[in-house]
C-alpha positions in Angstrom: 86.8 126.6 118.6 89.5 125.5 116.2 92.1 122.8 116.9 94.8 121.9 114.4 95.6 118.2 114.7 98.5 116.0 113.8 97.6 112.9 111.8 100.1 110.0 112.5 100.4 109.1 108.8 101.5 112.6 107.8 105.2 113.1 107.0 107.2 115.5 109.1 107.6 119.0 107.7 110.8 119.7 105.8 112.6 122.7 107.1 115.7 122.1 104.9 115.6 125.5 103.3 115.7 127.3 106.6 119.3 127.0 107.5 120.5 126.9 111.2 117.7 127.1 113.7 117.8 128.5 117.3 120.1 130.8 119.2 123.8 130.2 119.7 123.9 128.9 123.3 126.4 126.9 125.3 125.6 123.2 126.0 125.4 122.4 129.7 125.0 118.8 130.8 121.9 118.3 133.0 122.6 118.1 136.7 122.0 114.7 138.3 118.6 114.2 140.0 118.7 115.3 143.6 121.7 117.6 143.2 119.7 120.8 143.8 120.5 124.1 142.2 123.9 125.6 141.3 125.1 129.2 140.8 128.3 130.2 139.1 129.6 133.8 138.8 132.7 135.8 138.2 132.1 138.1 141.2 129.9 137.9 144.3 128.9 140.6 146.8 126.4 141.0 149.7 125.3 139.2 152.8 124.3 135.5 152.6 121.7 136.0 155.3 119.8 138.7 153.3 120.8 138.4 149.7 123.7 138.3 147.2 124.6 140.1 144.0 126.3 138.1 141.3 128.0 139.7 138.3 130.0 138.7 135.3 129.1 135.5 133.5 126.4 134.2 135.9 125.0 130.8 135.3 122.0 129.2 137.2 121.5 125.5 136.8 118.7 123.2 138.1 118.3 119.7 136.7 118.0 120.0 132.9 117.2 123.8 133.1 119.7 126.6 133.0 119.7 130.4 132.8 122.6 132.8 132.1 122.8 136.6 132.7 125.5 139.2 133.5 123.6 140.5 136.6 121.7 138.3 139.1 120.3 139.4 142.5 119.7 136.4 144.8 116.9 137.1 147.4 115.9 134.9 150.3 112.4 136.1 151.3 110.9 134.6 149.3 113.8 132.7 147.6 114.2 134.0 144.1 116.7 135.1 141.5 116.3 138.4 139.6 118.2 138.3 136.3 118.8 141.6 134.4 120.9 142.9 131.6 119.9 140.2 129.1 119.0 136.6 129.8 119.4 133.4 127.9 117.8 130.2 129.1 117.1 126.6 128.1 114.7 124.0 129.5 114.6 120.7 127.5 113.3 121.6 124.0 112.5 125.3 124.8 115.2 128.0 124.5 114.6 131.7 125.5 116.3 135.0 125.2 114.8 137.8 127.3 115.5 141.3 128.7 115.0 140.2 132.3 113.7 137.2 134.4 112.6 136.2 137.8 113.2 132.5 138.8 111.8 130.8 141.9 113.8 127.5 142.3 111.6 126.2 145.1 108.4 126.4 143.1 109.9 125.5 139.7 108.5 128.7 138.2 109.9 131.6 136.3 108.9 134.7 134.5 110.8 136.2 131.4 110.0 139.7 130.1 110.3 140.7 126.4 111.2 137.1 125.6 112.2 135.5 122.3 111.6 131.7 122.4 112.4 128.7 120.2 110.5 125.4 120.3 112.9 122.9 118.7 110.7 119.9 117.9 108.2 122.2 116.1 110.9 124.4 114.5 108.9 127.2 116.1 110.0 130.7 116.9 108.1 133.5 118.6 108.0 136.5 120.9 106.1 137.2 124.1 105.7 140.3 126.2 105.8 138.0 129.3 106.7 134.3 129.3 106.0 132.4 132.5 107.0 128.9 133.5 104.0 127.6 135.5 105.7 124.3 136.4 108.4 122.0 134.9 106.2 121.2 131.9 104.0 124.2 131.2 104.6 127.7 130.0 102.2 130.6 129.5 103.0 133.4 127.0 101.2 136.8 127.1 101.1 139.0 124.0 102.8 136.2 122.0 103.6 135.3 118.4 104.4 131.9 116.9 105.8 130.9 113.5 108.1 128.3 111.9 109.6 130.9 109.7 113.0 132.5 110.4 113.1 135.2 113.0 113.8 138.0 110.5 111.5 136.8 107.7 108.1 136.0 109.1 106.0 135.0 106.0 103.3 133.8 108.3 102.7 134.5 111.9 100.2 133.5 114.6 99.5 136.2 117.1 97.6 135.6 120.3 96.7 137.3 123.5 97.8 134.2 125.4 99.6 131.0 124.5 99.9 128.0 126.7 102.6 125.4 125.9 102.4 122.0 127.5 105.6 120.0 126.8 104.1 116.9 128.6 101.2 116.6 126.2 102.9 118.2 123.1 100.1 120.7 122.7 100.0 124.5 122.4 96.8 126.5 123.0 96.2 130.0 121.9 93.4 132.5 122.9 92.2 135.2 120.6 94.5 134.0 117.9 95.0 135.8 114.6 96.8 134.2 111.6 98.5 136.7 109.2 100.2 136.0 105.9 102.8 138.6 104.9 101.2 140.8 107.5 97.6 140.4 106.2 95.2 138.9 108.7 93.4 135.8 107.2 92.0 133.9 110.2 90.7 134.7 113.7 89.8 132.1 116.4 88.9 132.8 120.0 90.6 129.5 121.0 93.0 127.5 118.9 95.1 124.4 119.5 98.2 123.4 117.6 101.0 120.7 118.0 104.4 121.5 119.3 105.9 118.1 118.4 104.8 115.1 116.3 102.4 113.5 118.8 98.8 112.9 117.7 95.9 115.0 119.1 92.2 115.3 118.5 90.9 118.3 116.7 89.9 119.8 113.4 92.3 119.3 110.5 92.7 122.2 108.2 89.8 122.3 105.6 90.3 121.4 102.0 88.5 123.0 99.0 88.5 122.6 95.3 86.4 122.4 92.1 85.6 119.7 89.6 83.2 119.3 86.6 81.6 116.2 88.2 80.8 117.7 91.6 81.1 121.5 91.4 82.8 123.5 94.2 83.9 121.4 97.2 84.7 122.1 100.8 85.7 119.4 103.3 86.3 120.0 107.1 87.8 116.9 108.6 87.8 116.3 112.4 90.5 114.0 113.8 89.9 111.8 116.9 92.9 110.4 118.7 90.9 107.6 120.4 93.9 105.6 121.9 97.5 105.0 121.2 96.5 102.2 118.9 93.4 103.6 117.2 92.1 106.8 115.7 89.2 108.1 113.5 88.5 110.9 111.1 85.0 112.4 110.4 84.8 114.5 107.3 81.7 116.5 106.2 82.1 117.3 102.5 80.0 119.9 100.7 79.7 119.6 96.9 77.7 122.4 95.3 76.3 120.1 92.5 75.7 117.0 94.7 75.0 117.9 98.3 76.6 117.2 101.6 78.5 113.9 102.0 79.6 112.6 105.4 82.8 110.6 105.4 84.3 108.5 108.2 87.5 106.6 108.6 88.6 104.3 111.5 92.1 102.9 111.9 93.3 100.3 114.3 96.8 98.9 115.1 97.5 95.8 117.2 100.7 93.8 117.7 99.6 91.2 115.1 98.2 93.5 112.4 96.3 96.6 111.4 92.8 97.5 110.2 91.0 100.3 108.4 87.3 101.0 107.8 85.9 103.9 105.8 82.4 104.9 104.7 81.3 107.9 102.5 77.6 108.5 102.6 75.6 111.0 100.6 71.9 111.0 101.8 70.5 112.7 98.7 72.5 113.3 95.5 71.0 116.3 93.8 71.9 115.0 90.4 70.3 111.5 90.8 67.8 112.1 93.7 69.2 109.0 95.4 71.4 108.1 98.3 75.0 107.2 97.4 77.7 105.5 99.4 81.0 103.7 99.3 82.2 101.2 102.0 85.8 100.1 102.4 87.2 97.7 105.0 90.8 96.5 105.1 92.6 94.2 107.6 96.0 92.6 107.7 96.7 90.1 110.4 99.8 88.1 111.4 98.4 85.7 114.0 101.6 83.6 114.5 104.8 82.7 112.8 102.9 80.7 110.2 99.4 82.1 110.1 98.2 85.3 108.6 95.0 86.9 107.0 93.9 89.6 104.7 90.5 91.2 104.3 89.5 93.7 101.7 85.9 94.7 101.3 84.7 97.3 98.8 81.1 98.0 98.0 79.5 101.0 96.3 75.8 101.9 96.2 75.5 101.9 92.4 77.5 101.2 89.2 78.2 104.9 88.6 79.6 105.8 92.0 83.3 105.6 91.0 82.6 107.6 87.8 80.9 110.4 89.8 83.0 110.5 92.9 86.3 108.9 92.0 89.2 111.2 93.0 91.4 110.6 89.9 91.6 108.8 86.6 92.4 105.5 88.3 89.2 105.9 90.4 86.9 106.8 87.6 88.3 104.1 85.3 87.7 101.3 87.9 85.5 98.7 86.4 85.2 96.2 89.3 85.4 96.6 93.1 87.1 93.5 94.5 86.3 92.0 97.9 88.6 89.3 99.2 89.3 87.3 102.3 92.5 85.3 102.6 93.6 83.0 105.3 97.3 82.0 104.7 99.5 79.4 106.3 103.3 79.3 105.5 105.7 76.7 106.7 109.0 75.8 105.1 108.7 76.1 101.4 104.9 75.6 101.4 102.0 78.1 101.3 98.4 77.2 101.8 95.7 79.8 101.1 91.9 79.8 101.6 90.3 82.6 99.6 86.8 84.1 99.3 86.7 86.5 96.4 83.8 88.5 94.9 83.5 91.5 92.5 81.0 94.3 92.1 80.9 95.8 88.6 80.8 99.6 88.7 80.9 100.2 84.9 77.4 100.4 83.4 78.8 99.5 79.9 79.9 96.0 81.0 77.1 93.5 80.4 76.3 91.0 83.2 77.5 88.2 80.9 81.0 89.8 80.9 81.4 90.3 84.6 84.2 88.3 86.3 83.6 85.1 88.2 83.6 84.9 92.0 85.6 82.3 93.9 83.5 81.1 96.8 85.8 79.6 98.0 89.3 78.8 96.6 91.8 76.6 98.4 95.3 76.8 97.0 98.6 75.1 98.0 102.0 75.9 96.5 105.5 74.8 97.4 108.6 73.0 96.6 110.6 70.1 98.1 114.2 69.0 97.5 114.4 65.2 96.8 117.3 62.8 96.6 119.8 63.0 93.8 119.3 66.8 93.3 115.7 66.5 92.2 113.3 69.2 93.0 109.5 68.9 93.2 107.3 71.9 92.7 103.6 71.7 93.2 100.7 74.1 92.6 97.3 72.8 93.4 93.9 74.3 94.0 90.2 73.6 94.4 87.8 76.4 93.5 84.1 76.9 93.3 83.1 79.6 90.7 79.9 81.5 90.7 78.5 84.1 88.3 75.5 86.5 88.3 74.5 85.6 84.7 72.2 82.6 84.5 73.6 81.4 81.1 77.2 81.2 82.3 78.6 77.9 83.6 79.3 77.6 87.3 80.8 74.9 89.5 83.9 73.3 90.9 87.4 73.0 89.5 90.3 70.8 90.9 93.7 71.5 89.4 97.0 69.9 90.3 100.3 70.9 88.6 103.3 68.9 89.8 106.7 69.7 88.2 109.8 67.5 88.7 113.1 69.1 87.7 116.8 68.3 88.0 118.7 71.7 88.1 122.4 71.4 87.2 124.7 74.3 87.6 128.4 74.8 87.1 130.5 78.0 86.7 129.4 79.5 83.4 126.9 76.8 82.6 123.3 75.8 83.7 120.9 73.1 82.6 117.4 72.3 83.9 115.3 69.5 82.4 111.8 69.2 83.8 108.8 66.9 83.6 105.4 68.7 83.7 102.0 67.4 84.4 98.5 69.0 84.5 95.5 67.3 86.0 92.2 69.2 86.0 88.7 68.0 87.0 85.5 70.0 86.5 82.1 69.5 88.1 79.8 72.0 86.4 76.3 73.4 86.3 75.6 74.7 82.9 72.7 75.5 80.6 74.5 75.7 77.3 74.3 71.9 76.6 78.0 71.3 77.4 79.3 68.4 79.5 78.9 68.8 83.3 81.9 66.6 84.1 85.3 67.1 82.4 88.6 65.5 83.2 91.9 66.5 81.6 95.4 65.0 82.1 98.3 66.5 80.1 102.0 65.8 80.5 104.8 68.0 79.3 108.5 68.4 79.0 110.8 71.4 79.2 114.6 71.9 78.9 116.2 75.2 79.9 119.9 75.7 79.5 122.5 78.3 78.7 125.9 79.8 79.2 127.0 82.7 81.4 130.3 84.1 79.9 131.9 86.8 82.0 134.6 89.2 81.0 136.2 90.8 84.0 137.3 94.4 83.6 141.0 95.3 83.2 142.8 97.0 86.0 141.0 100.2 86.8 137.9 99.0 84.9 134.4 99.4 86.2 132.0 97.1 84.3 131.6 93.3 84.4 130.4 92.3 80.9 128.3 89.2 80.5 127.2 87.3 77.4 124.3 84.8 78.0 123.2 82.6 75.2 120.1 80.6 76.2 118.0 77.7 74.8 114.5 76.8 76.1 112.5 73.9 74.7 108.9 73.1 75.6 106.6 70.3 74.6 102.9 70.0 75.4 100.6 67.6 73.5 97.4 68.9 72.0 94.0 68.1 73.4 90.6 69.6 72.5 89.6 71.9 75.4 86.8 73.9 73.7 84.2 72.4 76.1 86.0 73.8 79.2 84.6 77.2 80.3 86.9 80.2 80.9 86.7 81.0 84.6 89.9 83.0 85.2 92.2 82.3 82.2 93.7 84.8 79.8 96.9 85.4 77.7 100.1 86.7 79.3 101.0 90.3 78.5 103.6 91.0 75.9 107.2 90.9 77.1 110.6 89.3 76.8 109.9 86.9 79.7 107.1 85.4 77.7 109.7 83.6 75.5 110.6 81.3 78.5 107.2 80.5 80.1 106.1 76.9 80.4 102.5 78.0 80.2 100.9 80.2 77.5 97.9 81.2 79.6 97.5 82.6 83.1 95.0 80.2 84.5 94.3 76.4 84.4 91.3 76.5 82.0 93.6 76.2 79.0 96.9 74.3 78.6 98.4 75.4 75.4 99.9 72.8 73.1 103.5 73.4 72.3 106.4 71.9 70.4 108.8 74.9 70.3 112.3 76.0 70.9 113.3 79.5 72.1 116.7 80.8 71.2 117.9 84.0 72.9 121.0 86.0 73.6 121.4 88.6 76.4 124.2 91.1 77.0 124.7 92.7 80.5 127.0 95.3 81.8 127.1 95.4 85.6 128.6 98.3 87.5 131.0 96.9 90.1 131.1 100.2 91.9 127.4 100.3 92.6 126.6 96.6 92.3 123.8 97.5 89.8 123.0 96.5 86.2 124.0 99.5 84.0 123.0 98.0 80.6 121.2 95.0 79.3 120.0 93.9 75.9 118.3 90.8 74.8 117.1 89.2 71.6 115.1 86.1 71.1 112.5 84.2 69.0 110.5 81.1 69.1 110.8 78.3 66.6 107.4 76.4 66.3 107.8 72.8 65.0 104.0 72.2 64.9 100.9 74.2 64.3 99.1 75.2 67.5 95.5 73.9 67.9 94.5 75.1 71.5 93.4 78.7 71.9 91.2 80.6 74.4 88.4 80.4 71.9 88.3 77.9 69.0 90.7 79.1 66.3 91.8 82.2 68.1 95.4 83.3 68.7 97.0 80.3 67.1 100.3 80.1 65.4 101.4 78.0 62.5 104.7 76.1 62.4 107.6 78.3 61.6 109.4 81.1 63.4 107.9 83.8 65.6 108.6 87.4 65.4 111.9 88.6 67.0 111.4 90.0 70.5 114.0 92.4 71.9 114.4 94.2 75.2 116.8 97.0 76.1 117.6 98.4 79.5 119.9 101.3 80.5 120.7 103.0 83.7 123.4 105.6 84.0 125.2 107.0 87.1 123.8 110.5 86.4 120.2 109.5 86.7 119.1 108.4 83.2 117.2 105.1 82.8 115.5 103.6 79.8 113.7 100.4 78.9 112.3 99.3 75.5 110.5 96.1 74.6 109.7 95.5 70.9 108.4 92.8 68.6 109.7 92.7 65.0 108.3 90.8 62.1 111.2 90.1 59.7 109.0 88.9 56.9 107.0 92.1 56.6 109.8 94.2 58.1 107.4 95.9 60.6 107.0 96.2 64.3 103.6 94.9 65.4 104.0 96.2 69.0 106.5 97.9 71.2 106.6 100.0 74.4 109.3 102.2 75.8 110.1 104.4 78.8 112.8 107.0 79.2 113.2 108.5 82.6 115.5 110.9 84.4 116.1 111.6 88.1 118.9 113.9 89.4 118.3 113.5 93.1 117.4 117.2 93.5 113.8 117.2 92.4 114.1 117.0 88.6 112.0 114.3 87.2 111.2 113.5 83.5 109.3 110.6 82.0 108.6 109.8 78.4 106.6 106.7 77.7 105.1 105.3 74.5 103.4 102.1 73.6 102.0 100.9 70.2 100.2 97.8 69.0 99.0 97.5 65.4 96.1 95.2 66.3 95.1 93.8 69.7 93.0 90.7 70.3 89.8 92.6 69.8 90.9 94.2 66.6 91.5 97.7 68.1 94.9 99.4 67.4 96.7 101.1 70.2 99.1 104.1 70.2 99.6 106.1 73.3 102.1 108.5 74.7 102.6 109.6 78.3 104.9 112.5 79.1 105.4 113.9 82.7 107.9 116.0 84.4 108.8 118.0 87.5 111.4 120.7 86.9 112.7 122.9 89.8 113.2 126.5 88.7 115.7 127.5 91.3 115.6 126.2 94.9 112.0 127.2 95.5 109.9 126.9 92.4 108.9 123.7 90.6 107.0 123.4 87.4 105.0 120.1 86.9 103.0 118.6 84.1 101.7 115.5 82.5 100.2 114.7 79.0 98.7 111.3 78.3 97.4 111.0 74.7 95.8 108.3 72.5 96.9 108.7 68.9 94.6 105.9 67.7 91.5 107.7 69.1 93.0 111.2 68.5 91.9 112.0 72.0 93.4 113.3 75.2 93.4 110.8 78.1 94.7 113.0 80.9 96.5 116.3 81.2 97.9 118.0 84.2 99.7 121.3 84.8 100.9 122.6 88.1 103.3 124.8 89.9 104.8 124.4 93.4 106.5 127.0 95.5 108.3 126.0 98.6 110.0 128.3 101.1 111.6 127.6 104.4 108.3 127.6 106.3 105.4 127.3 103.8 104.6 125.9 100.4 101.9 126.5 97.8 100.8 124.1 95.2 98.4 124.7 92.3 97.3 122.0 89.9 94.9 122.0 87.0 93.8 118.5 85.8 91.7 117.2 83.0 90.9 113.5 82.3 88.4 111.6 80.1 85.5 109.9 81.8 83.7 106.7 80.9 81.3 108.6 78.7 84.1 110.2 76.7 83.4 113.5 78.4 86.1 115.5 80.2 86.3 116.2 83.9 88.2 119.2 85.0 89.6 119.7 88.5 91.5 122.5 90.2 93.6 121.8 93.3 95.1 124.6 95.4 96.9 123.8 98.6 98.7 126.1 101.0 101.0 124.4 103.5 102.0 126.3 106.6 104.8 124.0 107.9 104.4 123.0 111.5 100.9 124.3 111.6 98.8 122.7 108.9 97.6 123.0 105.3 94.7 124.7 103.7 93.0 123.7 100.4 92.7 120.4 98.6 95.5 117.9 99.0 97.6 118.2 95.8 100.9 116.5 96.8 99.3 113.0 96.6 97.8 113.8 93.1 101.2 114.9 91.8 103.0 111.9 93.2 100.5 109.5 91.6 100.6 111.1 88.2 104.3 111.9 87.9 106.4 108.8 88.3 109.3 109.5 90.7 108.1 112.9 92.0 108.0 113.5 95.7 106.3 116.7 97.0 108.8 119.0 98.7 111.8 116.9 97.6 113.8 119.8 96.2 
């Protein structure tokens, strides 16, 4: 038995290349309930007591159903209509054209000989030697075919001795079914079920197969369970020639206040390691009231090499830590309170226990703002956290951190100014074996002043762009205090970017408050397209003037700047009406006339399936002394309306090594699509893993092979499978 099921998350098939669908038929309004049947004809002969013959344009109507024929014999014993000379008919979403028909109005049954039929929700067309209406919702087709391809170009076709169509349940069932591609039989099933609309149903999903270096040849045969309108499940046996048989299961649940998902992949015995392997994932989102919500994410693997061996892509195999987190959130007005439990499982064997991240068990965090008298604004971020770590020689304990900020925003047309008073209070209660203090208290004030001009130039008559010049000054003062005794629980440097010039904090977490006595000067140009209300062009330049030497770093003496001027940071953004967009961020050292780091992205979208991306990033020396130079090129290029070429090349020049490469081709016709993808990426052990994805999509029926559309959409920014 084979049943092809519809998964609710699957997108509807795109039949945009097919052109008009269905026969040219008149549109009759349904008769009102209880109005009986109606016959209309050009000519009528016979005796009403025995029977009538109707000729010309004869139309029979009964509720939402109608039939039309040039010759109709109306018989009374039993009451029936015999239509000959060609028949066209329609009942809800089913249209028919037949040589002849017999309709029994009293029994709501009908029989059509040599019938062509169209199922509109499924975009399905077929032929039947005999099509019978068993009741108002069910049809039976003998000697039938089914396809979503055009009537005169059947690239794939399903033939069956009998097909039953149930419009009430949205299911079609075929007996002794044969699937043919271009006339070549490829599948036989004594009983087969398929959808005729987008409603969910239990049954086998089409199998997927592929090949990879890590796992060998693969075959997966998922079975879908439509448990209830608000819940479903999928069970997937997965054969891997180099690993064994893995059983996967996924359960999904919807309720008025949220959604949940649980998945488990279990391999009883891995042939490569002689051990059991598994991955557990649980996700939940809840919205319990207008103010309360929750989030749960649980991820656990059997061992530290699971993601490397069974990860589906480069992101999966490069995962270093699996995060598990529980959040309970309360929001009211401008305030948010969050209770969090957060833990990590390290799944990279090259990471030492000492370098694993801290767990928060628990964290209570409150953030919000409040308007005060006189235009003052109070912002507050506060938290209490308990940190734990698997390494015995790492400090653990509690941290209380309060960060109030009092500001006086002042804005006028073309001018803004915002002075702010800052304060950081942090209290630590620690358990440590390194001889450091177990109780630490830190109080640090601060000041900031942010101001600038917004100078607009309106376009002349017929102009399109609003041009804006924005000079900006930002001053920050933070006193220096020795913080070397404070452990680093969750604090690091912000990533490189133009926005870093205007941050009031140098580090992401509370464990370090960087000292500062500096002034940022910046200038930004913007061109805004008034026709589209989008920013078409922007360019910014800025640098920081340090009045004092810095003395507070993540580690003693690390990442500190002397008094003087920083490098110049620039950012350029461009978006054109014809699909081009670019963004470049760079840092320039005017003393040595060099560029220590920069990154850029150039992209193109034409709205018809063409996608191109060119990315590059370079850093002369990172914090750990390793240079970085990487390029990332990807594209999707339609070759005509049906063929698309796809590719990606991600390369590290510093290591002289390929990171990831992908090459693919996609063919899409009116009723089917074929995708083939070859992919290679580097693993954690500097080896390469090769995978081949081949997917055949029979629109309206299912797909065969390994899912390739999601792989392409992940690797090629802006690509959507079937978009052209």
